C-alpha positions in Angstrom: 0.0 0.0 0.0 2.8 2.3 -0.8 2.4 5.9 -1.9 6.2 6.6 -1.9 7.0 9.5 -4.2 3.4 9.6 -5.5 2.3 13.2 -6.2 -0.9 14.4 -4.5 -2.8 17.6 -4.9 -5.3 18.3 -2.1 -7.7 21.3 -2.3 -8.6 22.9 1.0 -5.7 21.2 2.7 -4.9 23.8 5.4 -7.0 22.4 8.2 -9.6 19.8 9.2 -10.0 16.8 7.0 -7.7 18.1 4.3 -4.9 18.7 6.8 -5.2 15.2 8.2 -5.2 13.6 4.8 -2.2 15.7 3.7 -0.2 14.7 6.7 -1.1 11.0 6.4 0.0 10.9 2.8 3.2 12.8 3.5 4.0 10.5 6.4 3.5 7.6 4.0 6.1 9.1 1.6 3.9 11.0 -0.9 4.8 14.4 -2.3 1.9 16.6 -1.3 0.7 20.0 -2.5 -2.2 21.6 -0.6 -4.3 24.6 -1.7 -6.1 27.3 0.3 -8.4 30.0 -0.9 -6.3 32.6 0.8 -3.0 32.9 2.6 -3.3 31.9 6.2 -1.3 30.8 9.2 -3.0 27.4 9.0 -1.9 27.0 5.3 1.7 27.9 6.1 1.8 25.7 9.2 0.4 22.7 7.5 2.8 23.1 4.6 5.7 23.3 7.0 4.5 20.1 8.7 4.5 18.3 5.4 8.2 18.5 5.4 10.7 18.7 2.5 8.2 17.2 0.0 5.4 19.5 0.9 4.2 22.5 -0.9 1.3 25.0 -0.7 -0.6 27.2 -3.2 -3.2 29.9 -2.9 -6.0 29.2 -5.3 -9.8 29.6 -5.5 -11.0 26.3 -7.0 -14.2 27.9 -8.2 -12.3 30.2 -10.6 -11.5 28.4 -13.9 -8.2 30.2 -14.4 -7.0 29.7 -10.9 -7.9 26.0 -10.9 -6.0 25.4 -14.1 -3.0 27.5 -12.8 -2.9 25.6 -9.5 -2.6 22.3 -11.3 0.3 23.7 -13.4 2.0 25.2 -10.4 1.6 22.0 -8.4 3.1 19.9 -11.2 6.1 22.3 -11.4 6.6 22.0 -7.6 6.1 18.3 -7.0 5.7 16.7 -10.4 2.8 15.7 -12.7 -0.2 15.0 -10.4 -1.0 11.4 -9.8 -3.8 11.9 -7.2 -6.3 14.8 -6.9 -8.3 15.0 -3.7 -11.2 17.4 -4.1 -11.7 18.4 -0.5 -12.2 22.2 -0.6 -15.7 23.0 0.5 -17.9 25.6 2.0 -20.5 24.7 4.6 -23.7 26.0 6.1 -22.0 28.5 8.3 -22.0 30.9 5.4 -25.8 30.7 5.5 -26.2 30.9 9.3 -23.9 30.5 12.3 -26.7 28.7 14.1 -27.7 26.3 11.2 -27.1 23.2 13.4 -29.4 24.4 16.2 -31.9 26.6 14.3 -32.3 25.7 10.7 -32.6 28.4 8.0 -35.3 27.8 5.4 -34.0 27.8 1.9 -35.8 30.9 0.9 -34.2 32.8 3.8 -30.7 32.1 2.5 -28.7 35.0 1.2 -28.2 34.5 -2.6 -24.6 35.4 -2.5 -23.8 32.9 0.2 -25.8 30.2 -1.6 -23.9 30.9 -4.8 -20.5 30.7 -3.1 -21.3 27.3 -1.6 -22.5 26.0 -5.0 -19.5 27.5 -6.9 -17.0 26.0 -4.5 -18.6 22.6 -3.8 -20.0 21.9 -7.3 -18.0 23.9 -9.8 -14.7 23.6 -7.8 -14.3 19.8 -8.1 -15.3 19.9 -11.8 -12.8 22.6 -12.6 -10.0 20.9 -10.7 -10.7 17.5 -12.2 -11.1 19.0 -15.7 -7.6 20.6 -15.3 -5.8 17.5 -14.1 -7.5 14.6 -16.0 -5.9 15.2 -19.5 -2.4 14.7 -18.1 -3.6 11.6 -16.2 -5.1 10.1 -19.3 -1.9 10.8 -21.2 0.2 9.0 -18.6 -2.3 6.2 -18.3 -2.7 6.6 -14.5 -4.5 8.8 -12.0 -6.8 8.9 -9.0 -9.6 11.4 -8.3 -11.0 11.2 -4.8 -14.0 13.4 -4.0 -14.8 14.2 -0.4 -18.5 14.0 0.4 -20.9 13.8 3.3 -23.4 11.3 4.8 -26.6 10.4 2.9 -28.8 12.0 5.5 -27.0 15.3 5.3 -27.8 15.5 1.6 -31.5 15.8 2.3 -31.5 17.1 5.9 -33.8 19.9 6.8 -32.0 23.2 6.8 -28.9 22.0 5.1 -29.5 23.5 1.6 -27.5 24.1 -0.4 -24.6 22.2 1.3 -26.3 18.8 1.3 -27.5 19.0 -2.3 -24.1 20.2 -3.4 -22.6 16.9 -2.1 -25.4 14.9 -3.7 -24.3 16.5 -7.0 -20.7 15.7 -6.4 -21.5 12.0 -5.8 -23.7 11.7 -8.9 -21.0 13.5 -10.9 -18.4 11.0 -9.5 -20.3 8.1 -10.9 -20.5 9.7 -14.3 -16.8 10.7 -14.3 -15.8 7.1 -13.4 -17.8 5.8 -16.4 -16.4 8.5 -18.7 -12.8 7.5 -17.6 -13.3 3.8 -17.8 -10.3 2.1 -19.5 -8.0 5.1 -19.1 -6.3 4.0 -15.9 -7.9 6.9 -14.0 -10.1 5.9 -11.1 -12.7 8.1 -9.5 -14.0 7.4 -6.0 -15.9 9.1 -3.1 -14.7 9.2 0.5 -16.7 10.6 3.5 -16.2 10.6 7.2 -19.5 8.9 8.0 -20.8 11.6 10.3 -20.1 15.1 11.5 -16.3 15.7 12.0 -14.6 18.2 14.3 -13.8 20.8 11.7 -14.6 24.5 11.0 -17.7 23.4 9.0 -19.4 23.4 12.4 -19.8 26.5 14.5 -17.5 26.7 17.5 -19.2 25.5 20.7 -18.4 24.1 24.1 -20.8 21.3 23.2 -19.8 21.0 19.5 -21.5 18.1 17.8 -23.3 17.1 14.6 -27.0 16.7 13.9 -26.7 13.0 14.9 -25.3 14.0 18.3 -21.8 12.6 17.5 -18.5 14.2 16.5 -15.7 12.3 14.7 -12.0 13.2 14.8 -10.7 14.4 11.4 -7.9 11.8 11.6 -10.5 9.2 10.8 -9.7 10.0 7.1 -6.0 9.0 7.4 -6.1 5.3 6.8 -8.7 5.3 3.9 -7.0 8.1 2.0 -3.7 6.4 2.0 -5.3 3.2 0.7 -7.3 5.1 -2.0 -4.1 6.9 -3.1 -2.1 3.7 -3.3 -1.8 1.0 -5.9 -3.9 -1.2 -3.6 -7.0 0.6 -4.9 -6.1 0.3 -8.6 -9.2 -0.7 -10.6 -11.5 0.4 -7.8 -13.6 3.1 -9.4 -17.1 4.5 -9.1 -17.2 3.5 -5.5 -18.0 5.1 -2.2 -16.1 4.6 1.1 -17.1 5.5 4.6 -14.2 6.3 6.9 -16.0 5.6 10.1 -16.4 2.0 9.1 -12.7 1.6 8.1 -11.6 -1.8 9.3 -10.7 -2.7 5.7 -11.8 -1.5 2.3 -14.5 -4.1 1.9 -16.0 -3.2 5.3 -16.0 0.5 4.4 -17.3 0.3 0.9 -20.9 1.4 0.6 -22.7 -1.2 -1.6 -25.2 1.5 -2.7 -28.3 0.8 -4.7 -29.0 0.2 -8.4 -31.1 3.3 -8.5 -30.5 6.2 -6.1 -33.5 7.2 -4.2 -33.7 11.0 -3.6 -37.4 11.6 -2.8 
């Protein structure tokens, strides 16, 4: 399950899930580049912790030119990208700081906040994947890993547009996997399996998710190393739940033949 010298680009890698995945991959020997929307102490600190093979970039993944440039800059810094992890995301705090205790009806949401969530969570993964895939196809190898959320969150009251944005990403992942079949490029989805202790939740002395639980972000470490390694070669169009990670088979969501939304 080696990722030695594998090149990995992680969007939104400064903190939370992205930071844990970046550090896990660097610890396993990968060359890792993380992106942040803006310069921050967290971005610089995480890049420093990545060590000699770590790198950081400032890029807004929802901007087509910045997305393309970030892939080119990352390739120059660490080499052509083998693995793209679409982790950058904007949560419901942009709609309301009390979304998890007092839900905001969708018609009450500020249109600018709504648009920013959709642009980052929906357009961002598309733009980043669009930028990195041609090189992967040319080299005959690549891995796209899209970070998602639990099924219930996608349709939970008061969680629009964040939940639906992840439903889009998972549906898109299935299509991308089919479009890339036979190219050597795999596309998979990874999610924590519950609310994680990240900045997506408002700070609180009793911080917890809608299900009453709170997972540590380091729950993503073991599955992301497996998904980035050759051990996952040929696994594509699949969905993995980190909370269930005893082994890949245990964590793989069997899904349904026909997704049921309503």
